[in-house]
C-alpha positions as CSV (number, residue, x, y, z in Angstrom):
1,X,-71.6,-60.3,30.7
2,X,-71.4,-57.8,33.5
3,X,-69.5,-54.6,33.1
4,X,-66.9,-55.6,35.7
5,X,-66.2,-58.8,34.0
6,X,-65.6,-57.0,30.7
7,X,-63.1,-54.7,32.3
8,X,-61.3,-57.7,33.9
9,X,-60.9,-59.4,30.6
10,X,-59.6,-56.2,29.0
11,X,-57.1,-55.8,31.8
12,X,-56.0,-59.4,31.4
13,X,-55.4,-59.0,27.7
14,X,-53.4,-55.8,28.4
15,X,-51.2,-57.6,30.9
16,X,-50.7,-60.5,28.6
17,X,-49.7,-58.1,25.8
18,X,-47.3,-56.4,28.1
19,X,-45.7,-59.7,29.2
20,X,-45.4,-60.7,25.5
21,X,-43.6,-57.4,24.8
22,X,-41.2,-57.9,27.7
23,X,-40.4,-61.4,26.6
24,X,-39.8,-60.3,23.0
25,X,-37.5,-57.5,24.2
26,X,-35.6,-59.9,26.4
27,X,-35.3,-62.4,23.5
28,X,-34.0,-59.7,21.2
29,X,-31.4,-58.5,23.7
30,X,-30.3,-62.1,24.4
31,X,-29.8,-62.7,20.6
32,X,-27.8,-59.4,20.3
33,X,-25.5,-60.5,23.1
34,X,-25.1,-64.0,21.7
35,X,-24.3,-62.7,18.3
36,X,-21.8,-60.2,19.7
37,X,-20.0,-62.9,21.6
38,X,-19.9,-65.4,18.7
39,X,-16.7,-67.4,19.2
40,X,-15.4,-66.7,15.6
41,X,-16.3,-63.0,15.6
42,X,-13.5,-60.4,15.2
43,X,-15.0,-57.0,15.9
44,X,-12.2,-55.2,14.0
45,X,-13.0,-57.1,10.8
46,X,-15.9,-54.7,10.1
47,X,-13.5,-51.8,10.3
48,X,-10.4,-52.9,8.4
49,X,-9.2,-49.3,8.0
50,X,-8.9,-49.1,11.8
51,X,-6.4,-51.9,12.2
52,X,-3.6,-49.3,11.9
53,X,-2.9,-45.9,13.5
54,X,-0.5,-43.7,11.7
55,X,-0.7,-40.2,13.1
56,X,1.4,-37.8,15.2
57,X,4.6,-39.7,14.6
58,X,3.0,-43.1,15.7
59,X,2.9,-46.3,13.6
60,X,0.8,-48.8,15.4
61,X,-1.3,-51.9,14.7
62,X,-4.5,-53.1,16.3
63,X,-5.7,-56.6,16.9
64,X,-8.6,-58.3,18.7
65,X,-8.3,-60.6,21.7
66,X,-10.4,-62.5,24.3
67,X,-9.8,-62.9,28.0
68,X,-9.8,-66.7,28.1
69,X,-7.1,-66.8,25.3
70,X,-4.5,-64.5,26.8
71,X,-0.9,-65.7,26.9
72,X,0.9,-65.5,30.2
73,X,3.3,-62.8,28.8
74,X,0.3,-60.7,27.7
75,X,-1.3,-61.0,31.1
76,X,1.9,-59.7,32.7
77,X,2.0,-56.8,30.3
78,X,-1.7,-55.9,31.1
79,X,-1.1,-56.2,34.9
80,X,2.0,-54.0,34.7
81,X,0.3,-51.3,32.6
82,X,-2.8,-51.3,34.9
83,X,-0.6,-50.9,38.0
84,X,1.4,-48.0,36.5
85,X,-1.7,-46.1,35.4
86,X,-4.2,-46.9,38.1
87,X,-2.4,-47.3,41.4
88,X,-2.4,-43.5,41.8
89,X,-6.1,-42.8,41.1
90,X,-7.3,-45.7,43.3
91,X,-5.0,-44.9,46.2
92,X,-5.6,-47.0,49.2
93,X,-8.3,-49.0,47.3
94,X,-5.7,-50.3,44.8
95,X,-4.7,-53.6,46.4
96,X,-8.3,-54.8,46.5
97,X,-9.1,-53.4,43.1
98,X,-6.0,-55.0,41.5
99,X,-7.3,-58.4,42.5
100,X,-10.7,-57.7,41.0
101,X,-9.0,-56.4,37.7
102,X,-6.8,-59.5,37.6
103,X,-9.9,-61.7,37.7
104,X,-11.8,-59.6,35.2
105,X,-8.8,-59.7,32.8
106,X,-9.1,-63.4,32.1
107,X,-12.9,-63.7,32.0
108,X,-14.4,-65.3,28.8
109,X,-16.6,-62.2,28.5
110,X,-13.6,-59.9,28.4
111,X,-13.0,-58.7,24.8
112,X,-9.9,-56.7,23.8
113,X,-8.4,-54.3,21.3
114,X,-4.6,-54.5,21.7
115,X,-2.4,-51.8,20.4
116,X,1.1,-52.8,19.3
117,X,4.2,-50.9,18.3
118,X,6.4,-52.7,15.8
119,X,10.0,-51.8,16.3
120,X,12.2,-52.8,13.4
121,X,15.7,-53.9,14.4
122,X,18.6,-55.0,12.3
123,X,17.9,-58.7,12.9
124,X,14.2,-59.1,13.6
125,X,10.9,-57.3,14.3
126,X,10.0,-56.8,17.9
127,X,6.3,-56.4,18.6
128,X,5.2,-54.9,22.0
129,X,1.8,-54.1,23.5
130,X,1.6,-50.4,24.4
131,X,-2.0,-50.1,25.2
132,X,-5.4,-51.8,25.2
133,X,-9.2,-51.5,25.5
134,X,-11.0,-54.1,27.5
135,X,-14.8,-54.2,26.9
136,X,-17.9,-56.4,27.3
137,X,-21.4,-56.6,25.9
138,X,-23.9,-56.5,28.7
139,X,-27.2,-55.1,30.0
140,X,-27.7,-52.0,32.1
141,X,-31.3,-51.2,33.2
142,X,-32.6,-53.5,30.5
143,X,-30.6,-51.7,27.8
144,X,-28.0,-53.6,25.8
145,X,-24.7,-51.7,26.1
146,X,-21.0,-52.0,25.4
147,X,-19.3,-51.5,28.7
148,X,-15.6,-50.3,28.6
149,X,-13.8,-51.8,31.5
150,X,-10.4,-50.4,30.7
151,X,-8.7,-48.0,28.3
152,X,-5.0,-48.0,29.1
153,X,-2.1,-46.5,27.2
154,X,1.6,-46.2,28.1
155,X,2.4,-42.6,29.1
156,X,4.5,-42.0,26.0
157,X,1.5,-42.7,23.7
158,X,-1.0,-40.5,25.6
159,X,-2.0,-37.1,24.3
160,X,-1.5,-38.0,20.7
161,X,-5.1,-38.8,19.6
162,X,-4.8,-42.5,20.1
163,X,-7.3,-42.6,23.0
164,X,-9.9,-40.7,21.1
165,X,-9.3,-43.0,18.1
166,X,-9.9,-46.1,20.2
167,X,-13.0,-44.8,21.8
168,X,-14.5,-43.7,18.5
169,X,-13.8,-47.2,17.2
170,X,-15.5,-48.7,20.3
171,X,-18.6,-46.6,19.5
172,X,-18.6,-48.0,16.0
173,X,-18.4,-51.5,17.3
174,X,-21.2,-50.8,19.7
175,X,-23.5,-49.5,17.0
176,X,-22.6,-52.3,14.6
177,X,-23.7,-54.8,17.2
178,X,-27.0,-53.1,18.1
179,X,-26.0,-51.7,21.5
180,X,-28.0,-48.8,22.8
181,X,-25.0,-47.0,24.5
182,X,-21.4,-47.1,25.5
183,X,-20.9,-47.1,29.3
184,X,-17.8,-46.8,31.4
185,X,-16.6,-46.1,34.9
186,X,-14.0,-43.4,35.8
187,X,-12.4,-42.7,39.2
188,X,-13.0,-39.1,40.3
189,X,-9.4,-38.7,41.2
190,X,-8.5,-39.4,37.6
191,X,-9.2,-35.9,36.6
192,X,-7.5,-36.1,33.2
193,X,-9.7,-39.1,32.3
194,X,-12.8,-37.3,33.5
195,X,-12.0,-34.3,31.3
196,X,-11.2,-36.5,28.3
197,X,-14.6,-38.3,28.4
198,X,-16.8,-35.4,29.4
199,X,-15.2,-32.6,27.4
200,X,-13.5,-34.2,24.4
201,X,-15.7,-37.1,23.7
202,X,-19.0,-35.6,25.0
203,X,-19.9,-38.4,27.4
204,X,-22.5,-37.7,30.1
205,X,-22.6,-38.6,33.8
206,X,-25.2,-41.5,33.7
207,X,-28.5,-41.5,35.5
208,X,-27.2,-44.8,37.1
209,X,-24.0,-43.2,38.4
210,X,-23.9,-43.0,42.2
211,X,-23.8,-39.2,42.3
212,X,-27.0,-39.0,40.3
213,X,-28.8,-41.8,42.2
214,X,-27.9,-40.2,45.6
215,X,-28.9,-36.8,44.4
216,X,-32.3,-38.0,43.3
217,X,-32.9,-39.9,46.5
218,X,-31.6,-37.2,48.8
219,X,-28.7,-39.2,50.2
220,X,-25.6,-37.2,50.7
221,X,-23.4,-39.3,53.0
222,X,-22.6,-42.2,50.7
223,X,-20.5,-40.5,48.1
224,X,-18.6,-43.0,45.9
225,X,-15.1,-42.5,44.5
226,X,-16.2,-43.0,40.9
227,X,-18.7,-41.9,38.2
228,X,-20.5,-43.9,35.6
229,X,-20.4,-42.2,32.2
230,X,-22.3,-43.0,29.1
231,X,-23.1,-42.0,25.5
232,X,-26.5,-43.2,24.3
233,X,-27.3,-43.9,20.6
234,X,-31.1,-44.1,20.7
235,X,-34.1,-42.5,22.4
236,X,-34.8,-45.4,24.8
237,X,-31.2,-45.7,26.0
238,X,-30.9,-41.9,26.4
239,X,-34.2,-41.8,28.4
240,X,-33.0,-44.6,30.7
241,X,-29.3,-44.1,31.0
242,X,-29.0,-40.3,30.7
243,X,-32.2,-38.6,31.7
244,X,-33.9,-40.7,34.4
């Protein structure tokens, strides 16, 4: 056997091993996502203590939901809350964005945590949705992540620790399901949200956020109106999503 042939065989084995590793990683991620989306899975079931929030004068209950099982009434409540909270930050982009969010809202991949306030009256109990988290399990740069699409609360319930409570719960759900990070998108005009995630929850502007991508490539004339933030849980996710 000639020396060149030996090197060729060695290189072939290395490529085959690399392909095998890639396939095994893909299979592992696919299995993680399939398990996370299991039809009978209630992601709050693992955190029974988190089904209620009783702090700062609030008495609230939490329940899970799915986009393809929303009632028409709940859809209307979601749309109304989105419009109240997001029309300002999106500005002129809102009409287009509203259509996108309406479609995302009912997707089978859309998972929810709904927050309800139970108001006891003299004749019955009236339950109303005062906020929600919409999230999905997906892949970013070959990393399995929990992507938060929405965190929306009525104004009367903001600034009372509820948002922080919900995001910490989301992080627990992400870890429990083997995700490498929590990822989300925030409008730059929504300065209170940017401060909340960056300062209070210690999220980072992701390496895949437009500002970072353009900075690395030297492009300065295509600034986007949003940032992608993330919190990584392991070395691989941190290297890819935070440090690239």
